[in-house]
C-alpha positions in Angstrom: 43.5 49.6 14.0 44.1 49.5 10.2 44.6 45.6 10.6 41.3 45.0 12.4 39.0 46.6 10.2 39.7 44.3 7.1 39.8 41.4 9.3 36.2 42.3 10.7 35.2 43.2 7.2 36.4 39.6 6.1 34.9 37.8 8.9 31.5 39.6 8.1 31.7 38.7 4.6 32.5 35.3 5.6 29.3 35.0 8.0 27.1 36.5 5.3 28.3 33.8 2.8 27.6 31.2 5.4 24.0 32.6 6.2 23.4 32.7 2.6 24.2 29.1 2.0 22.1 27.7 5.0 19.1 29.9 3.6 19.5 28.5 0.3 19.7 24.9 1.4 16.4 25.5 3.6 14.7 26.9 0.6 15.1 24.0 -1.7 11.9 23.0 -3.0 10.2 20.2 -1.0 9.3 18.2 -4.2 13.0 17.8 -4.9 13.4 16.2 -1.5 10.3 14.1 -1.8 11.4 12.8 -5.4 14.9 12.0 -3.7 13.1 10.0 -1.2 10.7 8.2 -3.3 13.5 7.4 -5.9 15.6 6.1 -2.8 12.5 3.9 -1.5 11.8 2.4 -5.0 15.5 1.4 -5.0 15.2 -0.5 -1.7 11.6 -1.8 -0.9 10.2 -4.0 -3.6 7.3 -6.5 -4.2 9.3 -9.7 -4.2 6.5 -12.2 -4.5 2.6 -12.7 -4.9 0.5 -15.9 -4.1 -2.8 -14.6 -5.9 -4.8 -17.7 -5.8 -4.9 -19.8 -2.6 -3.5 -23.3 -3.2 -5.6 -26.1 -2.3 -9.3 -26.0 -2.0 -10.9 -22.5 -2.2 -13.4 -22.5 0.5 -13.2 -18.9 1.6 -12.2 -20.0 5.1 -9.8 -17.9 7.0 -6.9 -20.5 6.3 -7.5 -20.4 2.6 -7.7 -16.4 2.6 -4.3 -16.3 4.5 -2.6 -18.7 1.7 -3.0 -15.5 -0.6 -0.6 -13.0 0.1 1.9 -10.4 -1.2 5.4 -10.3 -0.2 7.6 -7.1 0.2 11.3 -7.1 0.7 13.8 -4.6 1.9 16.9 -4.8 -0.3 18.8 -2.1 1.9 21.1 -2.4 4.8 18.8 -0.2 6.9 15.4 -0.7 8.5 12.8 1.0 6.8 9.6 2.7 8.3 6.4 1.5 6.3 3.9 3.5 8.4 1.3 5.1 6.2 2.5 3.1 3.1 -0.3 1.5 0.7 -0.5 -1.6 -0.9 -3.5 -1.8 -3.3 -5.2 -3.8 -6.1 -6.8 -2.7 -9.5 -10.2 -2.8 -7.8 -9.2 -0.2 -5.0 -8.8 -2.3 -2.2 -6.2 -0.8 0.1 -3.9 -2.0 3.0 -2.3 0.6 4.9 0.6 -0.3 7.0 0.6 1.2 10.5 3.5 1.3 13.1 5.4 -1.2 10.9 9.4 -1.3 10.5 10.6 -3.8 7.7 14.1 -5.2 8.7 17.2 -4.7 6.7 17.2 -7.4 4.0 14.0 -8.7 5.5 10.7 -9.7 3.9 7.0 -9.4 5.2 4.0 -11.1 3.8 0.7 -9.3 3.9 -2.0 -12.0 4.1 -5.7 -11.4 3.1 -7.5 -12.8 6.0 -7.3 -12.5 9.7 -4.4 -13.2 11.9 -2.0 -11.8 14.5 0.7 -9.5 13.2 4.3 -10.4 13.4 7.5 -9.2 12.0 7.2 -11.4 9.1 3.4 -11.8 8.6 0.7 -9.0 8.4 -2.8 -9.7 8.0 -5.7 -7.4 6.2 -8.6 -9.0 8.3 -10.7 -9.3 5.1 -13.4 -11.9 4.6 -12.8 -12.5 0.7 -10.3 -12.8 -1.6 -9.0 -9.4 -3.1 -6.2 -10.7 -5.6 -7.7 -11.7 -8.8 -6.2 -13.9 -11.6 -5.5 -10.8 -13.6 -4.7 -7.9 -11.2 -1.8 -5.5 -10.2 -0.4 -5.1 -6.8 0.8 -1.4 -6.3 2.7 -0.1 -3.3 3.0 3.5 -2.6 4.8 5.2 0.3 3.1 7.6 2.8 3.3 10.6 0.7 1.5 8.7 -2.2 4.6 8.2 -4.4 4.9 5.1 -6.6 7.3 2.7 -5.2 6.6 -0.7 -7.0 3.9 -2.7 -8.8 3.7 -6.1 -10.2 1.2 -7.6 -12.5 -0.1 -10.9 -13.5 -2.9 -12.4 -15.8 -3.6 -10.3 -19.0 -2.9 -7.0 -17.3 -1.1 -4.8 -19.8 0.4 -1.1 -19.4 1.3 1.6 -21.5 5.1 1.0 -20.7 5.2 3.3 -17.5 4.7 -0.2 -15.6 5.6 -3.8 -16.0 3.9 -6.1 -18.6 2.8 -9.3 -18.3 1.3 -11.5 -20.8 -0.9 -14.6 -20.2 1.1 -17.1 -22.2 4.3 -16.1 -20.2 3.0 -15.6 -16.6 0.2 -18.1 -16.5 1.3 -19.6 -13.1 -0.7 -18.7 -9.9 2.4 -17.9 -7.6 4.4 -15.0 -9.1 7.8 -14.4 -7.8 8.6 -11.0 -8.6 11.6 -9.8 -10.7 11.4 -6.2 -9.9 11.9 -3.3 -12.1 12.3 -0.1 -10.2 11.6 0.4 -7.2 14.2 0.9 7.5 12.3 -2.8 10.1 10.6 -4.3 13.1 7.0 -4.5 14.0 5.9 -2.0 16.7 2.2 -2.4 17.2 -1.1 -2.6 15.8 -2.0 -1.8 12.0 -5.4 -1.8 10.5 -6.6 -1.9 7.0 -7.3 1.3 4.9 -10.5 3.4 4.8 -12.4 0.9 2.6 -12.8 -1.5 5.8 -13.3 -4.9 6.1 -15.0 -6.8 3.2 
């Protein structure tokens, strides 16, 4: 009897310690987990290129609109679910990804005009250009956390984002050299709440 009591006490103490650790882990602030997830996403998904002025004749045809695009690249070894992620410009135009997975080491181009979505090409279904000669493409995840941005033309920032000067970035196609910063196509996606232009 004298042996079993201390053993029982030790077992209860150990169980209490495990329970406390579990409660402590569950009680971690959600903001810390969200911050970690946003940091992880910034390291994996980047804006890798922009064609902000349609090459050739600019006649606002669907063909011309679809020559305007923003490209995202997944630099990780895992597919990334972009459902609810938002791609926006300085004027408030928003494209919201719906039911889309970006393949590991894969890229997708988001075109301005109308088209049939594939794993490598998505379409905003707009009737006019949105990417200006001086603009910023900003990517945020479904929680609204900043993931990446790319600026061109004469857009300048206070240091929290990239800076580009006209004399250095005056070409119309920008291949992003990212600073900060899991896929298959599953179904339909529609643009954001600003609707079609």
